DOTOR-584443 format. One record per residue (C-alpha): x, y, z. Coordinates in nm, 2 decimals. Example, Ala and Ser with C-alpha at 12.3 -4.5 7.8 and 13.67 -1.06 7.14 Angstrom:
2
{{1.23,-0.45,0.78}}
{{1.37,-0.11,0.71}}
// end
This chain:
238
{{-0.31,0.82,0.62}}
{{0.01,0.82,0.82}}
{{-0.09,0.49,0.98}}
{{-0.16,0.34,0.64}}
{{0.19,0.42,0.52}}
{{0.36,0.28,0.83}}
{{0.16,-0.04,0.80}}
{{0.25,-0.06,0.43}}
{{0.62,-0.03,0.53}}
{{0.59,-0.28,0.81}}
{{0.41,-0.55,0.60}}
{{0.60,-0.51,0.27}}
{{0.95,-0.36,0.31}}
{{1.08,-0.71,0.25}}
{{1.44,-0.82,0.24}}
{{1.64,-1.08,0.04}}
{{1.63,-1.43,0.18}}
{{1.67,-1.80,0.13}}
{{1.53,-2.00,0.41}}
{{1.80,-2.26,0.38}}
{{2.08,-2.00,0.35}}
{{2.00,-1.66,0.51}}
{{2.24,-1.38,0.42}}
{{2.28,-1.05,0.61}}
{{2.14,-0.75,0.44}}
{{2.04,-0.38,0.48}}
{{1.81,-0.17,0.28}}
{{1.65,0.18,0.29}}
{{1.33,0.30,0.13}}
{{1.15,0.62,0.05}}
{{0.77,0.67,0.02}}
{{0.55,0.89,-0.19}}
{{0.19,0.99,-0.13}}
{{0.00,1.06,-0.45}}
{{-0.26,1.27,-0.27}}
{{-0.02,1.48,-0.06}}
{{0.19,1.78,-0.17}}
{{0.45,1.72,0.10}}
{{0.71,1.45,0.13}}
{{0.64,1.10,0.25}}
{{0.84,0.88,0.48}}
{{1.14,0.66,0.51}}
{{1.23,0.32,0.64}}
{{1.53,0.09,0.70}}
{{1.54,-0.28,0.73}}
{{1.82,-0.52,0.82}}
{{1.90,-0.89,0.88}}
{{2.19,-0.98,1.11}}
{{2.32,-1.31,1.23}}
{{2.37,-1.35,1.61}}
{{2.65,-1.53,1.79}}
{{2.42,-1.82,1.89}}
{{2.33,-1.89,1.52}}
{{1.99,-1.72,1.53}}
{{1.90,-1.41,1.32}}
{{1.76,-1.07,1.41}}
{{1.53,-0.90,1.15}}
{{1.49,-0.53,1.23}}
{{1.27,-0.26,1.07}}
{{1.22,0.11,1.15}}
{{1.00,0.36,0.97}}
{{0.91,0.72,1.02}}
{{0.68,0.97,0.87}}
{{0.63,1.32,1.00}}
{{0.55,1.27,1.37}}
{{0.47,0.90,1.34}}
{{0.72,0.61,1.40}}
{{0.72,0.23,1.39}}
{{0.96,-0.03,1.51}}
{{0.95,-0.41,1.44}}
{{1.20,-0.67,1.56}}
{{1.19,-1.04,1.51}}
{{1.44,-1.31,1.62}}
{{1.43,-1.64,1.43}}
{{1.61,-1.96,1.35}}
{{1.64,-2.15,1.02}}
{{1.63,-2.53,1.05}}
{{1.60,-2.78,0.76}}
{{1.46,-2.51,0.52}}
{{1.20,-2.40,0.78}}
{{1.19,-2.06,0.95}}
{{1.12,-2.08,1.32}}
{{1.02,-1.75,1.49}}
{{1.16,-1.70,1.84}}
{{1.04,-1.36,1.95}}
{{0.84,-1.07,1.79}}
{{0.82,-0.71,1.90}}
{{0.61,-0.43,1.75}}
{{0.58,-0.07,1.86}}
{{0.40,0.22,1.70}}
{{0.39,0.57,1.83}}
{{0.30,0.93,1.75}}
{{-0.04,0.84,1.58}}
{{-0.28,0.92,1.86}}
{{-0.32,0.55,1.94}}
{{0.01,0.38,2.03}}
{{0.04,0.00,2.00}}
{{0.29,-0.25,2.15}}
{{0.30,-0.62,2.08}}
{{0.54,-0.87,2.24}}
{{0.53,-1.24,2.15}}
{{0.74,-1.55,2.25}}
{{0.73,-1.86,2.03}}
{{0.79,-2.14,2.27}}
{{0.86,-2.44,2.05}}
{{0.91,-2.70,2.33}}
{{0.56,-2.63,2.48}}
{{0.40,-2.55,2.14}}
{{0.25,-2.22,2.25}}
{{0.28,-1.86,2.15}}
{{0.25,-1.63,2.46}}
{{0.28,-1.26,2.52}}
{{0.07,-0.94,2.51}}
{{-0.10,-0.74,2.24}}
{{-0.19,-0.38,2.34}}
{{-0.19,-0.50,2.70}}
{{-0.41,-0.81,2.64}}
{{-0.27,-1.15,2.71}}
{{-0.20,-1.38,2.42}}
{{-0.18,-1.76,2.43}}
{{-0.24,-1.96,2.12}}
{{-0.12,-2.31,2.00}}
{{0.21,-2.31,1.80}}
{{0.24,-2.54,1.50}}
{{0.52,-2.57,1.25}}
{{0.47,-2.33,0.97}}
{{0.31,-2.05,1.18}}
{{0.50,-1.72,1.13}}
{{0.49,-1.37,1.28}}
{{0.41,-1.06,1.08}}
{{0.78,-1.01,0.99}}
{{0.92,-1.36,0.93}}
{{0.64,-1.46,0.69}}
{{0.81,-1.20,0.46}}
{{1.12,-1.41,0.46}}
{{0.92,-1.72,0.36}}
{{0.76,-1.52,0.08}}
{{1.10,-1.43,-0.06}}
{{1.22,-1.79,-0.04}}
{{0.92,-1.91,-0.23}}
{{0.94,-1.64,-0.50}}
{{1.31,-1.73,-0.54}}
{{1.21,-2.10,-0.57}}
{{0.99,-2.02,-0.87}}
{{0.65,-2.07,-0.70}}
{{0.35,-1.89,-0.86}}
{{0.12,-1.89,-0.56}}
{{0.19,-1.88,-0.19}}
{{-0.01,-1.91,0.14}}
{{0.11,-1.84,0.49}}
{{-0.03,-1.88,0.84}}
{{0.05,-1.56,1.03}}
{{-0.01,-1.46,1.39}}
{{-0.22,-1.15,1.41}}
{{-0.34,-1.05,1.75}}
{{-0.48,-1.35,1.94}}
{{-0.55,-1.55,1.62}}
{{-0.38,-1.69,1.31}}
{{-0.47,-1.54,0.97}}
{{-0.41,-1.67,0.62}}
{{-0.21,-1.45,0.38}}
{{-0.22,-1.54,0.01}}
{{0.01,-1.41,-0.28}}
{{0.05,-1.48,-0.65}}
{{0.32,-1.40,-0.90}}
{{0.21,-1.18,-1.19}}
{{0.52,-1.19,-1.41}}
{{0.85,-0.99,-1.47}}
{{0.91,-0.62,-1.51}}
{{1.19,-0.36,-1.50}}
{{1.17,-0.12,-1.21}}
{{1.35,0.22,-1.22}}
{{1.49,0.28,-0.88}}
{{1.74,0.53,-0.73}}
{{2.01,0.28,-0.79}}
{{1.92,0.21,-1.16}}
{{1.68,-0.01,-1.36}}
{{1.64,-0.35,-1.20}}
{{1.49,-0.67,-1.33}}
{{1.21,-0.77,-1.09}}
{{0.94,-1.03,-1.02}}
{{0.60,-0.88,-0.97}}
{{0.38,-1.02,-0.70}}
{{0.04,-0.92,-0.56}}
{{-0.14,-0.99,-0.23}}
{{-0.46,-1.19,-0.30}}
{{-0.77,-1.07,-0.11}}
{{-1.14,-1.14,-0.14}}
{{-1.27,-0.83,-0.32}}
{{-1.60,-0.87,-0.15}}
{{-1.43,-0.84,0.19}}
{{-1.13,-0.62,0.13}}
{{-1.07,-0.40,-0.18}}
{{-0.72,-0.29,-0.09}}
{{-0.46,-0.36,-0.36}}
{{-0.10,-0.44,-0.28}}
{{0.16,-0.51,-0.55}}
{{0.54,-0.58,-0.50}}
{{0.85,-0.60,-0.71}}
{{1.15,-0.82,-0.61}}
{{1.50,-0.79,-0.76}}
{{1.60,-1.11,-0.95}}
{{1.97,-1.05,-0.93}}
{{1.99,-0.95,-0.56}}
{{1.82,-1.25,-0.38}}
{{1.48,-1.10,-0.45}}
{{1.52,-0.79,-0.24}}
{{1.20,-0.58,-0.25}}
{{1.26,-0.28,-0.48}}
{{0.91,-0.13,-0.50}}
{{0.57,-0.15,-0.34}}
{{0.24,0.00,-0.46}}
{{-0.06,0.01,-0.23}}
{{-0.40,0.14,-0.31}}
{{-0.63,0.18,-0.01}}
{{-1.01,0.12,-0.02}}
{{-1.07,0.50,-0.03}}
{{-0.85,0.53,-0.34}}
{{-0.54,0.68,-0.17}}
{{-0.22,0.55,-0.33}}
{{0.12,0.49,-0.17}}
{{0.45,0.40,-0.35}}
{{0.75,0.27,-0.17}}
{{1.08,0.26,-0.36}}
{{1.43,0.13,-0.28}}
{{1.68,0.40,-0.21}}
{{1.99,0.18,-0.15}}
{{2.08,-0.16,-0.02}}
{{2.34,-0.43,0.03}}
{{2.30,-0.81,0.03}}
{{2.58,-1.00,0.20}}
{{2.80,-0.69,0.16}}
{{2.72,-0.65,-0.21}}
{{2.57,-0.31,-0.31}}
{{2.25,-0.32,-0.51}}
{{2.31,-0.16,-0.85}}
{{2.08,-0.14,-1.16}}
{{2.16,-0.09,-1.52}}
// end
């Protein structure tokens, strides 16, 4: 259960972006377990510009004795996101996990390690890591797209992630009621019955304000924005 929450945070605590014009941001989230009488977890996410023009996307989550850290560096060129490095570390769950990847664009290979196993797979334009694909999703939602598909490095292979827009809704957060775009992860129900729905703030560069995830065993998790800033502007609802 703790692992499920941390993965939900890692996959969907998604920041505000525009691939052609990234802006620095920071956001914090709280989590609620419908099946647990105790509190959930918390997470923070930030995007910062580096001196060399690249960006660092950082994420940290914790729940009870579990923790997760995810850091990506990337570049934005001609409206295309180019991952440079990816680091993932999970601890306190009985089975720790560490992933380190380097996206070598001159040689067109992704190299590194996943839980100690060597990784080397071809690198093509459009391939993203498990953090930077979230930026691409934000860009496409902002552009008005209704369905999106991404090629994402997962272990020693590349998986396809599909999403679709469901419409608009108001979301009541800790910073007020926010107009949001509702998006769901598309999965083959014969292969995976997990349900993931997200809400993105229309007036704040499509910052994630809420996530609802229902696991295959019926357990439900809700992640809600606690506070955030986009390019120095505080997120405030009505």
